[in-house]
C-alpha positions in Angstrom: 0.0 0.0 0.0 1.0 3.6 -0.6 1.5 4.8 2.9 2.4 8.3 1.8 -0.9 8.6 0.0 -2.7 7.2 3.0 -1.0 9.8 5.2 -2.1 12.6 2.9 -5.7 11.4 3.1 -5.5 11.2 6.9 -4.2 14.8 6.9 -7.4 15.8 5.2 -9.5 13.9 7.8 -7.7 15.4 10.7 -6.4 12.0 11.8 -3.0 12.8 13.3 0.1 14.2 11.7 3.5 13.0 10.6 4.6 9.7 9.1 3.0 6.3 9.6 5.1 3.8 11.5 5.1 0.1 12.7 3.0 -1.0 9.7 2.3 -4.7 9.8 -0.1 -6.9 7.9 -2.5 -8.8 10.1 -4.0 -12.2 9.5 -7.8 -12.5 9.4 -10.0 -13.9 6.6 -8.7 -15.1 3.2 -9.8 -12.2 1.0 -9.6 -8.7 2.5 -6.4 -7.1 3.6 -5.7 -5.7 7.1 -2.9 -3.4 8.0 -2.1 -2.2 11.5 0.0 1.0 11.9 0.7 3.9 14.2 0.4 7.6 13.6 1.0 10.4 16.0 0.8 8.0 19.0 -2.5 6.4 17.9 -2.9 2.9 16.5 -5.1 2.2 13.6 -6.2 -0.8 11.6 -7.0 -0.4 7.8 -9.2 -2.8 6.0 -9.4 -2.9 2.2 -10.4 -5.4 -0.5 -7.8 -7.7 -2.1 -5.4 -6.3 -4.6 -7.3 -8.0 -7.4 -10.8 -6.5 -6.9 -13.9 -8.5 -7.2 -17.0 -6.9 -8.8 -18.5 -5.9 -5.5 -15.4 -5.3 -3.5 -15.7 -1.5 -3.1 -19.4 -1.7 -2.2 -18.7 -4.4 0.4 -16.2 -2.0 2.1 -18.8 0.8 2.1 -21.4 -1.6 3.6 -19.0 -2.8 6.3 -18.1 0.8 7.2 -21.8 1.7 7.4 -22.7 -1.1 9.7 -19.7 -0.6 12.0 -20.5 3.1 12.3 -24.1 2.3 13.1 -23.1 -0.1 15.9 -21.2 2.6 17.8 -22.6 2.9 21.4 -24.6 -0.4 21.2 -23.9 -3.4 23.4 -22.7 -5.4 20.5 -18.9 -5.9 20.6 -17.4 -4.7 17.4 -14.3 -3.0 16.0 -14.6 0.8 16.6 -15.2 2.6 13.4 -13.0 5.7 12.7 -13.4 6.8 9.0 -14.1 5.5 5.5 -12.4 6.6 2.3 -14.8 6.5 -0.7 -12.2 7.8 -3.1 -10.9 4.7 -4.9 -8.0 6.7 -6.3 -6.2 7.1 -2.9 -5.3 3.4 -2.5 -6.9 1.8 -5.5 -10.0 0.8 -3.6 -12.4 1.9 -0.9 -11.0 1.3 2.5 -11.8 2.2 6.1 -10.0 2.7 9.4 -11.0 1.1 12.7 -9.7 0.8 16.2 -7.4 -2.1 16.9 -8.9 -5.0 19.0 -7.3 -6.3 22.1 -8.2 -9.9 21.5 -7.5 -13.2 19.8 -9.1 -15.6 17.4 -9.7 -18.9 19.2 -9.3 -21.0 16.0 -5.7 -19.8 15.8 -4.8 -21.1 19.3 -5.8 -20.4 22.9 -3.6 -18.4 25.3 -2.7 -20.2 28.6 -5.7 -18.8 30.6 -8.2 -20.2 28.1 -6.3 -23.4 27.3 -6.0 -24.2 31.0 -9.6 -23.7 32.1 -12.7 -25.6 31.0 -14.8 -23.0 32.8 -13.4 -20.2 30.7 -14.0 -22.2 27.5 -17.6 -22.8 28.6 -18.0 -19.0 29.0 -16.5 -18.5 25.5 -19.3 -20.6 24.0 -22.1 -18.8 25.9 -20.5 -15.4 25.0 -20.8 -16.3 21.4 -24.5 -17.0 21.7 -24.9 -13.7 23.6 -23.2 -11.7 20.8 -25.8 -13.1 18.3 -28.7 -12.3 20.6 -27.5 -8.7 21.2 -27.1 -8.1 17.5 -30.6 -9.5 16.8 -32.2 -7.3 19.5 -31.1 -4.0 17.9 -33.6 -1.7 16.1 -32.0 -1.2 12.7 -34.2 1.7 11.8 -33.2 3.6 15.0 -29.5 3.0 14.0 -29.9 4.5 10.6 -29.8 1.2 8.7 -33.0 1.6 6.8 -32.4 0.4 3.2 -29.2 -1.5 4.2 -31.0 -4.7 3.2 -34.2 -6.0 1.6 -36.2 -7.8 4.3 -39.3 -8.2 2.2 -39.6 -11.8 1.1 -36.2 -12.4 2.6 -36.8 -16.1 3.6 -38.7 -17.0 0.4 -35.7 -15.9 -1.7 -33.2 -18.1 0.1 -33.7 -21.6 -1.4 -34.1 -20.5 -5.0 -31.0 -18.2 -4.7 -28.8 -21.1 -3.6 -30.4 -23.6 -5.9 -29.4 -21.4 -8.8 -25.9 -21.1 -7.4 -25.6 -24.8 -7.4 -26.9 -25.1 -11.0 -24.3 -22.5 -12.1 -21.5 -25.0 -11.2 -22.3 -26.9 -14.4 -20.3 -24.3 -16.2 -17.2 -25.8 -14.6 -16.0 -28.5 -16.9 -15.4 -31.8 -15.2 -17.8 -31.2 -12.3 -19.8 -34.4 -11.7 -22.9 -32.6 -10.8 -24.9 -32.5 -7.6 -25.5 -36.3 -7.5 -22.7 -36.7 -5.0 -24.5 -34.5 -2.5 -26.8 -36.6 -0.3 -30.4 -35.4 -0.3 -29.8 -32.1 -2.1 -33.3 -32.1 -3.7 -34.9 -33.5 -0.6 -33.4 -30.7 1.6 -34.5 -28.0 -0.8 -38.1 -29.3 -1.0 -38.3 -29.6 2.8 -37.1 -26.0 3.2 -39.7 -24.8 0.7 -42.5 -26.7 2.5 -41.5 -25.7 6.1 -40.5 -22.0 5.6 -41.6 -19.9 8.6 -44.6 -17.8 7.8 -43.2 -14.6 9.2 -40.2 -13.1 11.0 -39.2 -9.8 12.6 -36.5 -8.1 10.5 -33.3 -7.2 12.1 -29.5 -7.0 11.6 -27.8 -10.2 10.8 -24.0 -10.8 10.5 -24.4 -13.4 7.8 -21.3 -15.5 8.6 -21.6 -15.8 12.4 -19.3 -18.5 13.9 -16.4 -18.9 16.3 -13.8 -18.0 13.7 -15.4 -14.6 13.1 -15.2 -13.3 16.7 -12.3 -12.3 18.8 -12.1 -13.0 22.5 -10.7 -10.9 25.3 -7.2 -12.1 26.5 -8.3 -11.9 30.2 -11.6 -13.7 30.1 -14.1 -15.8 28.0 -15.9 -12.6 26.9 -16.1 -11.4 23.3 -13.7 -8.6 22.4 -15.4 -8.0 19.0 -17.4 -9.6 16.3 -15.4 -9.2 13.0 -15.7 -9.7 9.2 -19.0 -7.9 8.6 -18.9 -8.2 4.8 -22.2 -10.3 4.6 -24.1 -8.2 7.1 -27.6 -7.2 6.0 -31.2 -6.6 7.1 -33.2 -9.8 7.1 -34.0 -12.6 9.6 -31.3 -12.6 12.4 -32.2 -16.2 13.2 -30.1 -17.0 10.1 -27.1 -16.4 12.4 -28.4 -18.9 14.9 -28.8 -21.5 12.1 -25.2 -20.8 11.0 -24.0 -21.6 14.6 -26.1 -24.8 14.6 -24.7 -25.9 11.2 -21.0 -25.3 12.2 -21.1 -26.3 15.9 -19.0 -29.5 16.1 -20.5 -32.8 17.2 -17.4 -33.8 19.2 -13.9 -32.7 20.1 -12.4 -34.4 17.1 -14.3 -32.1 14.7 -13.8 -29.0 16.8 -12.2 -25.8 15.3 -10.7 -25.0 18.7 -8.5 -27.2 20.9 -8.9 -28.1 23.6 -12.7 -28.3 23.1 -13.9 -29.8 26.5 -15.8 -27.2 28.5 -17.5 -25.6 25.5 -21.3 -26.0 25.7 -23.1 -28.5 23.6 -25.2 -27.2 20.7 -28.5 -27.5 22.6 -27.0 -25.6 25.6 -25.9 -22.9 23.2 -29.3 -22.6 21.7 -31.0 -22.6 25.1 -28.7 -19.8 26.2 -29.6 -17.7 23.1 -33.3 -18.4 23.6 -33.2 -17.1 27.2 -32.0 -13.8 25.8 -34.2 -13.4 22.8 -37.9 -12.5 22.3 -37.9 -14.0 18.9 -40.1 -17.0 17.9 -37.7 -20.0 17.9 -40.3 -22.6 17.1 -38.8 -23.2 13.6 -35.2 -23.2 14.6 -34.5 -26.5 12.9 -35.5 -24.8 9.6 -32.7 -22.2 10.1 -30.2 -24.9 10.8 -31.2 -26.9 7.7 -31.0 -23.7 5.6 -27.5 -23.0 6.9 -26.3 -26.5 6.0 -27.9 -26.1 2.5 -26.4 -22.7 1.9 -22.9 -23.4 3.3 -22.8 -26.8 1.6 -23.5 -25.2 -1.8 -20.9 -22.5 -1.2 -18.2 -25.1 -0.4 -19.2 -27.3 -3.4 -18.3 -24.3 -5.6 -14.6 -24.9 -4.8 -15.0 -28.6 -5.5 -16.5 -27.7 -8.9 -13.7 -25.2 -9.7 -11.1 -27.9 -8.6 -12.7 -30.3 -11.1 -12.1 -27.7 -13.8 -8.5 -27.3 -12.7 -9.1 -23.8 -11.2 -8.5 -24.8 -7.6 -6.3 -27.4 -5.9 -7.8 -30.9 -6.1 -7.0 -31.6 -2.5 -8.8 -28.5 -1.4 -11.8 -29.3 -3.6 -12.0 -32.9 -2.2 -11.8 -31.7 1.4 -14.5 -29.1 1.0 -16.7 -31.6 -0.9 -16.4 -33.9 2.1 -17.6 -31.0 4.3 -20.5 -30.4 1.9 -21.5 -34.0 2.3 -21.3 -33.8 6.1 -23.4 -30.7 6.2 -26.2 -32.2 4.1 -26.1 -35.3 6.2 -26.5 -33.1 9.3 -29.5 -31.4 7.5 -31.1 -34.8 6.7 -30.7 -35.8 10.3 -32.7 -32.7 11.4 -35.3 -33.3 8.8 -35.9 -36.8 9.9 
């Protein structure tokens, strides 16, 4: 990145003076870029799209900045928003600045306090459920997020949207088709028949799971929910379904080690329910939808691998996850 250009833009925003120092690239996600630096005694984190922009990269940055700005002052833990640059000429893309987070990603390894206490790990699981409940409880209109999403017919659009996505993979030469995905048509038909009749619109994160939060280093509490690129206005129970779909059945399948102490899936859902006024009578539907959606997303890499556009090993591994997700969905259906 052109740090001199960044400094000139910050001058215009009144964000410190002098050179940028201690610039370091941060890990986090696989697409967008994170850069931490210091200016005039203050630390910043810059987030921008990848160097090779996708079609919606700049709009995604604008949306992320908007939702983070709206969350200021709420009880939802999030990165503090500082400023957004809409001028793509400054760094070649839209970017925004946020406050650094004093926390860690549990899937990258636990610090001694968390690794050494099952009680702390149990609290980590419940804090994750509380983060989703706190987000779902917000009034998006009062926060200025009217028009941030399209809640009308939100649920009825889901199955067809992802069915078309799956069908598009036929464009990848060599893909064997959806026949290797167990119950793909059965799951879609069940979702169409059992769709909840109504929901209360709210903010949803869109990719809510343990890898997209950071924990405080001194406790099992959330430091921040991160990676807001899929946030929108719709049915916040989508986030709960995502947790259900990705919550491991046992320690061998867990994204965090050690896993003992973390609550079981039913405990996690009960903890959410105790903090939510939403109708949870169709919660299995949201879990099945999450399996359907995520399984189809992962199958896309398998299809690209079949066409030689992604590593075969990666494609095979993600196809196996797709199969596991659909098997989980079929179990809930039955």
